[in-house]
N, C-alpha and C positions, 0 to 999 in steps of 0.2 A: 504493500500500500504506500509506504514511504517513498520507494523508488518511483512508482508510477506518478506520485504527486509531483516529484521533481521533473520527470520526463514531460509531464503535461504543462504545469505552470511555469517551470523553469524554461522550457523550450519556447513557450508562448512569449515570455518576457524577453528572451534573447532575440527572437525573430522581430518583435516589435521595436526593441531598442535599435537594432540594425536598420530597420525601415526608417525610423526617425533620424538616425545618423546619416542616412543617404542624402540629407539636405545639402551635404557638402558637394554633391554632384551638380547642383544647380548651375554653377558657372559654365559647365560644359554645354548647357542648353540656352545660354544667353550670350550676348555680345561681350560680356565681361571676360569670358574665357579667352578672348583674343588679346587682352591687355595685361601688362605687367602687374598693375595694381588691381587685379581681378577681385580680391577679397573686399576692398573698399568699394569697388563698383557694384558688387552684389548687395552690400549692406546699405549703400547710399543711393544707388540708382533706382529709378522707378520700376524698371523692368525686373530688377532683382527682387525688390520688395513684393511685387505682384507674384512673381514666381514662387517666393517663399510662402505667401498666403495660400496660393493654389496648392502647393505641395502639402501643407498642413491639412487642408480640406480633403485631398485625395487619400492621404495616409489614414486619416480618421475614418473616412468612408470605407476604406479597405478593411480596417480593423473591425468596424461594425458588421461587415459582411462575414468576416472570418470567425469572429468570436462573439459569444452571447453571454449575458449575465455576469457571473463572477470573473470569467476569463477575460471579458472585455475590460473590466475594471483593472485587471492586471496589465492587459495589453496597452491601454490608453496611458497609464502611468509610465510604463517602460518606454513607450513610443515618445512621450513628451520628454523624458530624460535623455533619450537618444537624440531627439531634435535639439535640445538645449546643448548637448555635447557637440553636435555638428555645427551649430551656430557659434559656439565658443571657438571651435577650430577655425572657422571663417574669420572671426574677429582676431584670432591670434596671428593671422598672416597680414593683418592691416599694419600700416606704418604709422600708427598713432598710439596715444596712450590707452586707447580702447583695447589694444592687443593684450594688455595685462588683465583687463576685465574678461577677455576671452579665455585666458588661462584660468581665471577664477570660475567661469562658467563650466569649463571642462572638469575642473576639480570637484565642484559642487555636484554636478549631475552624475559623474562617475562614482563618487562616494555613495550617493543614495541608491543608484542602480546596483552597484556591486554588493551593497548590504543585502539586497533582496536575493541576488543570484547566489552569493556564497551561502546564505541561509538555506536556499533551496538545495544546495549540494550537501551541506553538513548536517542540517537538522530540519528536514522537510515537515516533520510533525508540528513544528512551531511556526511554519510559514503562513503568513497572512499579508494583507495589504499594509499592515503596520510595519512589516519588515523593510519597506522602502524608507522608513523613518522620515517621510516627507511631512507628516503631521506629528512630529516628535513632541512638540509642546508649543503653547502660545509664546513663551519666552524665546524659544528657538526661532520662530517665525519673525518676531519683532527684531531679534538680533540680525537676522539675514537682511530684512528690509532696511534696517538702520545702516548696514554696511553699504548697501546700494545707494542710499541717499547721501551718505558721507562722500562716497567716491564721486558721485555726480556733482555735488556742490563744490567740492574742492577742485575738481577738474575745471569747472567753470570759473571759480574765483581765484584759485592759485594753481594754474595748469602745470607750472614747473614742478610742483610737488609730486605729480604723477609721472614724471620722467626719470625717476631714479631706478634705472634698469637693474643695477646691482642689488638693490633692496628687493625688488620684485623677484629677482632670481633666487635670492636667499629664501623668500617666502615660498617659492615653488619647491625648493629643496626640502623645506620643512613639511610641506604638504605631501611630497612623495615619501618622505621618511614616515610620517604619521600614517599615511594610507597603507603602506607596505607592512608596517608593524601591526596595525589593527587587523588587516586581513590575515596576516601570518598567525596572529593570536586566535582568530576565529577558526582557521583551518586546523591549527594544532589542537584546540579544545574539541573540535568536532561536535558531536551531539550534546556535549556538556555546555556548549555556548547557547545563551538565550538573551534576547534583547531586554527581557523582563527579569528583574531580580527574583530568584526562586526562593520561596519560604518553606517549601517541602521538598525533601530529597527523593528523587526518583530512583528506581532500581538500577538504571544505567549510569547514574551520576557518580563520577570518580574524580579524585583530586588530581589535576593536571599540573605537573611540576617540570616537564621537559620542554625543549625548544625555547621559544621566547619567554616561557613561564619560568625558566631557570634564571633569567635576568631580571624580570619584573613580576611582581605578584599580579598586577593588573595591566598587562601589555595592551589590551584593547582600549582601555581608558587612556593610557599614556599616548597611544597613537592618535586617538580622537582629540586629545588635549592639544598636541602640537600641530595636528592637521588644522584645527579650527583657528588657532592663532596664526598659523602660516598663511591662511587665506587672506587675513587682513594685512599681514606684512606684504604679501604679494600685491595687494591693492594700494599699498602705501597709505593706509587709513590709520593715522595716529590715535584718534579717539577710540575707534573700535578695537585697535590692538590692545589698549589698556582695558576697555570694557570687556572684551572677549576673555582676556587673561584672568581678570577678577571673577567674572561670572562662571567660566569653565572651572577654575580652581575651586570655587565654592560648591559647584554642582558635584564635581567628582569627589571632593572630600566627604560630602554627605552620602553620596552613592556608595563609596568604598566602605564607609563605616556600616551602612545598612547591609551591604553584601557580606561583609566579614562576620557579622553576627550570625548570619545563616551558615556560613562556611564553618565556623567554629562549632556550631550545633551539629552540622552534618558529619564533620571529620575529626572533631575533638583534638586530641594531642598531636595528631598527624599534621593538622593545619597550623597549630601553634608552633610546632617545630619548623615548618616551612616558613611561617611568618617571621620567625627569629632570624632565619638565614637569608631571606630574599626581600629586598625593599619593594615598596609599591611602585616606584619608578616616577612618581610625581613629586615635585619640590614641596617640602614642608607638609607633606601628607603622610603620616606614619601609619594611618589606619586605626582601627578600633583598639583602644588601650585595654589591656587585660591585666588585672592585678595578679602579682606573682603569688 
């Protein structure tokens, strides 16, 4: 049953993501494909914008024909994320500061889609629309919108602030590090990984201490922490760099303490011994304190 769920929902999401991603082929069907600055022509030119709108309508119509009910809900989300990734790629090739926003779009859309796909692979029993993490929380949505607003306003008022290529590259490296660490943690944990903190131990639940878990007790949180901050370094958003750092630190401090209470309950002395040897991986977050 678990395998069939991945074959069905995982495959539907992958097909839909690729369909959305194919928006990058639009320059081949417009006059932009004949120009050196084809990425800017597609994004700024009228024909390019019309082609993108038509492409969205065609892909959505195709998904409506192919999938019904719950499968369409999966498909339309994956298709949208693929489309956002494709538009991010187009922006990344532009010769303006919007290229860095393109990097951001690729990072954001890939993060959310890969959360769903990896969950489909490692733990299909827990797979749901929430696995995309698009509707993570109201605070997460407000934080994302705030970063878009800050980038746009500063680009208009202080455009030179968005031309720090070395800083954006540093942010990209942070994003890549965080993304790779988080997905490595998910793959290493396998069916033990869940987006929701578990308060009851299942029969298959084991304590994972190998791979990236031998370096950090909570590698998936460490990855997400540096990924989120890296997105704002990439955008050269000083206000959001500070805001994301403080908000992420507070969120993961509370999340780790909540999770470790359950882990101590599940594994007892085995987890306490592991806790003594391996740090959380996050600065100034020791985890739940246990009286000796």
